[in-house]
C-alpha positions in Angstrom: -12.9 13.7 8.3 -11.6 16.6 6.1 -8.8 17.3 8.6 -7.8 13.6 8.6 -7.8 13.6 4.8 -5.6 16.6 4.6 -3.3 15.0 7.1 -3.1 11.8 5.1 -2.4 13.8 1.9 0.3 15.9 3.6 1.8 12.7 5.1 2.0 11.1 1.7 3.5 14.2 0.1 6.0 14.5 2.9 6.8 10.8 2.7 7.6 11.1 -1.0 9.7 14.2 -0.3 11.5 12.5 2.6 12.5 9.7 0.4 14.0 12.2 -1.9 12.7 13.1 -5.3 12.7 9.8 -7.1 15.3 9.6 -9.8 14.1 8.7 -13.3 13.5 5.0 -13.3 12.7 4.8 -9.5 9.7 2.7 -8.5 7.6 4.0 -5.7 5.4 1.6 -3.8 2.7 2.7 -1.3 2.0 -0.2 1.0 -1.1 -0.1 3.3 -3.0 -2.7 5.4 -6.6 -3.2 4.3 -9.1 -0.8 6.1 -11.2 -1.8 9.1 -13.4 -4.9 8.4 -17.0 -5.3 9.5 -16.5 -8.6 11.3 -14.2 -11.5 12.0 -15.7 -13.5 9.2 -13.1 -15.0 6.8 -14.0 -12.7 4.0 -15.6 -9.7 5.7 -16.5 -6.5 3.9 -15.3 -3.2 5.3 -17.0 -1.5 8.3 -18.2 2.1 7.9 -14.9 3.3 9.3 -13.1 1.1 6.8 -15.1 2.6 3.9 -14.2 6.1 5.1 -10.5 5.1 5.3 -10.7 3.8 1.7 -12.1 7.1 0.6 -9.4 9.0 2.4 -6.8 6.8 0.6 -8.3 8.0 -2.7 -8.0 11.6 -1.8 -4.4 11.1 -0.5 -3.1 9.0 -3.4 -5.0 10.1 -6.5 -2.3 12.7 -7.2 0.7 10.4 -6.6 0.7 9.0 -10.1 -0.4 5.5 -9.2 -0.5 3.4 -12.3 -1.0 -0.1 -10.7 -3.0 -1.4 -7.8 -2.3 -4.7 -6.1 -4.6 -6.5 -3.6 -5.1 -9.9 -2.2 -8.2 -11.8 -3.0 -10.1 -10.9 0.2 -13.1 -8.6 0.0 -11.8 -6.2 2.7 -8.6 -5.6 0.6 -10.5 -5.3 -2.7 -13.0 -2.9 -1.0 -10.0 -0.8 0.2 -8.4 -0.7 -3.2 -11.5 -0.3 -5.4 -12.3 3.4 -4.8 -8.8 4.5 -5.9 -8.8 2.0 -8.7 -12.1 3.3 -10.0 -11.0 6.9 -9.6 -7.9 6.3 -11.6 -9.3 3.9 -14.1 -6.6 1.3 -13.1 -7.7 -2.3 -12.7 -6.9 -4.0 -9.4 -4.4 -6.9 -9.9 -5.2 -9.7 -7.5 -2.3 -11.4 -5.8 -3.8 -14.3 -3.9 -2.3 -15.1 -0.5 -2.8 -17.9 2.1 -3.1 -15.8 5.3 -2.4 -18.9 7.5 0.9 -19.4 5.8 2.0 -16.5 3.6 5.4 -18.0 2.9 7.3 -16.0 0.3 4.3 -13.9 -0.6 6.1 -10.6 0.0 9.0 -11.7 -2.2 6.8 -12.8 -5.0 4.7 -9.6 -4.9 7.8 -7.4 -4.8 9.3 -9.3 -7.8 6.1 -8.9 -9.8 6.0 -5.2 -9.0 9.6 -4.5 -9.7 9.6 -6.6 -12.9 6.3 -5.3 -14.2 6.1 -1.7 -13.0 9.7 -0.4 -12.9 9.7 3.3 -12.8 6.1 3.6 -11.8 4.1 4.2 -8.7 2.1 1.3 -7.3 -0.3 0.9 -4.4 -0.3 -2.4 -2.5 -3.2 -3.3 -0.1 -1.9 -6.0 2.2 -2.6 -7.6 5.5 -1.1 -7.2 9.0 1.1 -10.3 8.3 2.1 -9.4 4.7 2.9 -5.7 4.8 6.3 -6.2 6.6 7.5 -9.0 4.3 6.5 -6.9 1.2 8.4 -3.8 2.4 11.3 -6.1 3.3 11.4 -7.6 -0.1 11.2 -4.2 -1.8 14.1 -2.8 0.2 16.2 -5.9 0.3 16.8 -5.6 4.0 14.9 -6.5 7.3 12.0 -4.1 7.7 11.4 -4.9 11.4 7.7 -4.0 11.0 5.5 -5.4 13.8 1.9 -4.8 14.7 0.8 -3.1 11.4 -2.3 -1.1 12.1 -5.1 0.1 9.8 -3.7 3.6 9.8 -0.1 2.7 8.9 1.2 3.8 5.5 4.6 2.9 4.1 6.2 4.6 1.1 9.1 2.7 -0.5 11.2 4.3 -3.2 13.3 1.8 -5.1 15.8 3.7 -7.3 17.1 2.1 -10.5 20.5 1.9 -8.7 21.4 2.3 -5.0 19.5 1.4 -1.8 15.8 1.6 -1.5 14.3 4.1 1.1 11.2 3.6 3.2 9.2 5.9 5.5 6.3 5.0 7.7 3.5 7.3 8.5 0.0 7.2 9.8 -3.1 8.5 8.2 -4.5 10.2 11.3 -8.1 8.8 11.0 
């Protein structure tokens, strides 16, 4: 577990560096899928592996300057976001989604983040079918993200001017 946590931290640091040192006013958004759920129930809590992944996310992101945390209303997402939220003393902002028909969810979420948290670092805990649309809305171009897995991590840097940059990594758990 410790090696995986170190790997996740290094990945996050390299991701931020690969995107270039953000210019003043740049917004950095870390987008992840919720961690492993315990069952296929509509509002399942996390499995033990998911709880471990949520703790690894804390260790990886606590030094990234996260000042806002967004999650859908589902327990698995809130359980993924809560450990970092509690560690940082930052409330989780719920952004409800209809998973059967997410529609413009990614666009609405990106607009809320860019309007309300410009120049800050934000964590988004999404779903397999919302991560891609969120990254796409943040960058303003097709993300071509398919098959989002629990271990996937996207770092999007949206500068005050110029094109957004995105890198994809994996946490190694």
